C-alpha positions in Angstrom: -16.1 40.0 -8.4 -12.5 39.6 -9.6 -12.4 36.0 -8.2 -15.7 35.2 -9.8 -14.5 36.4 -13.2 -11.3 34.5 -12.9 -13.3 31.4 -12.0 -15.3 31.9 -15.3 -12.0 32.2 -17.1 -10.6 29.0 -15.7 -13.9 27.1 -16.5 -13.7 28.3 -20.0 -10.1 27.1 -20.2 -11.4 23.6 -19.2 -14.5 23.4 -21.6 -13.0 25.0 -24.6 -10.2 22.5 -25.4 -12.8 19.6 -24.9 -15.4 21.2 -27.2 -12.8 22.0 -29.9 -11.2 18.6 -29.4 -14.5 16.8 -30.0 -15.3 18.8 -33.2 -11.8 18.1 -34.6 -12.1 14.4 -33.7 -15.5 13.8 -35.1 -15.2 16.1 -38.1 -11.9 17.5 -39.2 -9.2 20.1 -38.3 -10.8 22.5 -40.7 -14.2 22.1 -39.1 -12.6 22.9 -35.7 -11.1 26.1 -37.1 -14.5 27.0 -38.5 -16.0 26.4 -35.1 -13.5 28.6 -33.4 -14.1 31.3 -36.0 -17.9 31.2 -35.6 -17.7 31.1 -31.8 -15.5 34.3 -31.9 -17.8 36.1 -34.2 -20.9 35.4 -32.1 -18.9 36.3 -28.9 -17.8 39.6 -30.6 -21.4 40.6 -31.2 -22.3 39.8 -27.5 -19.4 41.8 -26.2 -20.2 44.7 -28.4 -23.8 44.7 -27.1 -22.6 44.5 -23.4 -20.1 47.3 -23.9 -22.8 49.4 -25.6 -25.1 48.9 -22.5 -22.2 49.9 -20.1 -21.4 53.0 -22.2 -25.1 54.0 -21.9 -25.3 53.3 -18.3 -22.4 55.5 -17.3 -22.8 59.0 -18.5 -19.2 60.0 -17.6 -17.9 57.8 -20.4 -19.8 59.9 -23.0 -18.7 63.2 -21.4 -15.0 62.1 -21.4 -15.3 61.1 -25.0 -16.8 64.4 -26.1 -14.4 66.5 -24.1 -11.4 64.7 -25.8 -12.8 65.4 -29.3 -13.4 69.1 -28.7 -9.7 69.8 -27.8 -8.3 73.0 -28.9 -5.1 71.5 -30.3 -7.1 69.6 -32.8 -8.1 72.9 -34.6 -4.5 74.3 -34.5 -2.7 71.3 -36.0 -3.4 68.6 -38.7 -5.4 65.5 -37.4 -2.5 63.1 -37.7 0.0 65.3 -35.8 -2.6 66.0 -33.1 -3.3 62.3 -32.6 0.4 61.6 -32.5 0.9 64.2 -29.7 -2.0 62.9 -27.8 -0.4 59.4 -28.0 2.9 60.6 -26.7 1.2 62.7 -23.9 -1.0 59.9 -22.8 2.0 57.5 -22.8 4.0 60.0 -20.7 1.2 60.9 -18.3 0.4 57.2 -17.8 3.9 56.2 -16.9 4.2 59.2 -14.5 0.8 58.3 -12.8 1.9 54.6 -12.6 5.4 55.3 -11.1 4.0 57.5 -8.3 1.5 55.0 -7.1 2.4 53.3 -3.7 1.5 50.1 -5.3 4.1 50.5 -8.1 6.4 47.7 -6.8 3.6 45.3 -6.5 2.5 45.9 -10.0 6.0 45.5 -11.4 6.3 42.3 -9.5 3.2 41.0 -11.1 4.7 41.9 -14.5 7.8 40.1 -14.0 5.9 37.0 -13.5 4.9 37.1 -17.1 8.5 36.4 -18.3 8.4 32.7 -17.8 8.2 29.5 -19.9 6.6 27.7 -16.9 3.0 27.9 -18.1 0.6 26.0 -20.4 1.4 27.9 -23.6 2.7 26.8 -26.9 6.4 26.9 -25.6 5.7 24.3 -22.8 3.4 22.1 -24.9 6.0 22.0 -27.8 8.8 21.0 -25.3 6.5 18.3 -23.8 6.0 16.8 -27.3 9.8 16.5 -27.7 9.9 14.6 -24.5 7.5 11.9 -25.6 4.2 13.3 -24.1 1.2 12.5 -26.2 -1.4 14.9 -27.2 -4.2 13.2 -25.3 -2.1 13.2 -22.1 -1.2 16.8 -22.6 -4.7 17.9 -23.0 -5.6 16.1 -19.7 -2.8 17.9 -18.0 -4.0 21.2 -19.3 -7.6 20.4 -17.8 -6.0 19.5 -14.4 -4.0 22.8 -14.6 -7.2 24.8 -15.2 -8.8 23.1 -12.2 -5.8 24.0 -10.0 -6.2 27.6 -11.2 -9.8 27.4 -10.3 -8.8 26.3 -6.7 -6.4 29.2 -6.6 -9.4 31.7 -6.9 -11.2 29.9 -4.1 -8.1 30.0 -1.9 -7.8 33.7 -2.6 -11.2 34.6 -1.2 -10.6 32.4 1.9 -7.0 33.6 2.6 -8.2 37.2 2.3 -11.0 36.8 4.9 -8.6 35.0 7.3 -5.3 36.9 6.9 -6.0 40.2 4.9 -5.0 41.2 1.4 -1.2 41.8 1.9 -0.7 38.6 3.8 -2.5 36.7 1.2 -0.1 38.0 -1.4 2.8 36.8 0.8 1.3 33.3 1.3 0.6 33.1 -2.4 4.2 34.2 -3.3 5.8 31.6 -1.1 3.5 28.9 -2.4 4.4 29.9 -6.0 8.1 29.9 -5.5 7.9 26.5 -3.7 6.0 25.0 -6.7 8.6 26.3 -9.0 11.5 24.7 -7.2 10.1 21.4 -8.7 10.6 22.9 -12.2 14.2 24.0 -11.3 15.0 20.4 -10.1 13.6 19.0 -13.2 16.4 20.2 -15.4 19.0 18.2 -13.4 16.7 15.1 -13.0 17.2 11.9 -15.0 15.6 12.4 -18.5 16.4 16.0 -18.8 17.7 17.0 -22.3 19.9 19.7 -20.7 23.3 19.8 -22.3 25.6 22.5 -21.1 28.2 21.6 -23.6 25.9 23.1 -26.3 25.7 26.6 -24.7 28.1 27.7 -27.5 25.0 27.6 -29.8 23.6 30.6 -28.2 26.8 32.6 -28.8 27.2 31.4 -32.3 30.0 29.0 -31.5 30.6 25.8 -33.4 28.4 23.2 -31.7 30.2 20.3 -33.4 33.3 21.0 -31.5 31.4 21.1 -28.3 29.1 18.2 -28.9 31.6 15.5 -28.2 32.2 16.9 -24.7 28.7 16.6 -23.3 26.8 13.7 -22.0 25.6 11.2 -24.6 21.8 10.5 -24.7 19.8 8.0 -26.7 16.9 10.2 -27.3 16.9 11.9 -30.7 16.6 15.3 -29.2 19.6 15.0 -26.8 22.1 16.2 -29.2 23.7 13.1 -30.4 26.3 13.6 -33.1 24.6 11.2 -35.6 21.0 12.3 -35.1 19.3 15.7 -36.1 17.7 17.8 -33.5 14.5 18.1 -35.7 12.9 15.6 -38.0 13.8 15.8 -41.7 11.3 16.8 -44.4 10.3 13.1 -45.2 8.8 12.7 -41.7 6.6 15.9 -42.1 3.1 15.6 -43.7 0.7 18.5 -44.3 -2.9 17.8 -43.6 -5.5 20.6 -43.6 -2.7 23.1 -43.2 -1.6 21.3 -40.0 1.9 20.0 -39.4 1.7 16.4 -38.2 5.0 14.9 -37.3 5.2 11.1 -37.6 7.8 9.0 -36.1 8.8 12.1 -34.1 10.5 10.1 -31.5 11.6 7.3 -33.8 9.5 4.8 -31.7 11.8 5.0 -28.7 10.6 6.2 -25.3 12.7 8.7 -23.3 15.3 7.2 -21.1 13.4 8.6 -18.0 10.2 10.5 -17.3 11.4 11.8 -14.0 12.3 15.2 -15.4 9.1 15.9 -17.3 7.0 14.7 -14.4 8.8 17.1 -12.1 8.4 19.9 -14.6 4.6 19.4 -15.1 4.0 18.7 -11.4 5.7 22.2 -10.7 3.8 24.0 -13.6 0.4 22.6 -12.6 0.6 23.2 -8.8 2.1 26.8 -9.6 -1.4 27.8 -10.8 -1.9 29.0 -7.3 -0.4 32.0 -9.0 -3.9 33.1 -9.6 -4.3 33.9 -6.0 -1.3 36.3 -6.3 -2.6 37.8 -9.5 -5.9 38.5 -7.8 -4.1 40.1 -4.9 -2.2 42.6 -7.0 -5.4 43.4 -9.1 -7.3 44.0 -5.8 -4.5 46.3 -4.6 -4.5 48.3 -7.8 -8.2 48.7 -7.6 -8.3 49.7 -3.9 -5.3 51.9 -3.5 -5.5 53.9 -6.7 -7.9 56.8 -7.0 -10.8 56.5 -9.3 -9.6 59.3 -11.6 -6.3 57.5 -12.3 -7.5 53.9 -12.0 -8.1 53.4 -15.7 -4.8 54.9 -16.9 -2.8 53.0 -14.3 -4.5 49.7 -15.1 -3.7 50.3 -18.8 -0.1 50.8 -18.1 0.0 47.7 -16.0 -1.5 45.7 -18.9 1.0 47.2 -21.3 3.9 46.1 -19.0 2.5 42.6 -18.6 2.3 42.2 -22.3 5.8 43.7 -22.8 7.3 41.1 -20.2 5.3 38.3 -22.0 6.8 39.3 -25.3 10.3 39.0 -23.6 9.8 35.4 -22.9 9.2 34.7 -26.6 12.4 36.5 -27.4 14.1 34.2 -24.9 12.8 31.2 -26.7 14.1 32.6 -30.0 17.6 32.8 -28.5 17.4 29.3 -27.0 15.2 27.3 -29.3 16.4 23.8 -28.9 15.1 21.2 -26.4 18.7 21.1 -24.8 18.3 24.8 -24.0 15.0 24.5 -22.3 16.7 24.2 -18.9 18.3 27.6 -19.4 14.9 29.1 -20.1 13.6 27.5 -16.9 16.4 29.0 -14.8 15.8 32.4 -16.3 12.1 32.1 -15.7 12.7 31.1 -12.0 14.9 34.2 -11.7 12.3 36.5 -13.1 9.6 35.1 -10.8 11.8 35.3 -7.8 12.5 38.9 -8.7 8.9 39.7 -9.1 8.0 38.3 -5.7 11.0 40.1 -4.2 9.4 43.4 -5.4 6.2 42.4 -3.8 7.8 41.6 -0.4 9.5 45.0 -0.6 6.1 46.7 -1.3 4.5 44.8 1.8 7.4 45.8 4.1 6.9 49.4 3.2 3.1 49.2 3.4 3.2 47.6 6.8 5.7 50.2 8.2 3.2 52.9 7.1 0.4 51.1 8.8 2.4 51.2 12.1 
């Protein structure tokens, strides 16, 4: 069921950009936004109906809700204070329950994989635009990436039948790390905007003093002394509340596409990560008791979102294209640390099986 739900998610990731892109192309950006808004409103109603059916089908949900409302503390203290205490108690008990689970290291390993810029999000697409990748090509690459993720879900089911759940995670981890090595090599390949002489920008140093010591690039985003890192206001036009950069690359192609090709080749093939994600999700469901499964899953989701937030903080600290290589290195380190946690968990789990 987990693999099937993930396949539905990946198919949606393929069809949604195509549908919205056609609306924006045939109509306008405003029409595209209206289409997204209407689709979400309809989906919200469908989701509400389905959740209501689940609530009626499972009597335990209604019983748990009533028992929580009828707490004695609620009558002894004001409602706001009681809710705050309940929040703190839930947070404390949830973390305790999560920490004492045997699958704790595997869950933390999955969370560490969220601290990365090596995915098809706004960070990677923004960097791709600065390296001369067109919007049409980028949308095509996103579709290929979704297909790769879809293949990862199929690979999960087959690997699990052949090797078991723990070894499936190990194989997925090795494949994921192998794919990300391409991203690591991309920051040193020809065409990379990486400029170590501008590391002082991160520490508040005077970049003008350091700029002359680095490698010179002809690309307008390579940190040349006479060219700005971002286009001036004269090259920005506002249409339907959307920023359109014209002459973003001053009409010149990058000196080499090798770096960006290696980066996206690694990002796309690394979507086998979905098989690792499914492995940890399956472990959480199978090894945690039914009474604690919801609490532990909630804590796991909160950690995932927290680590995802951390990668946006990283981008704020290193926001220029010249610094993207630093973000790649940090991302690879976080991913490697996450997989190391999973390896440790598997080693302990297999010792117990013996």
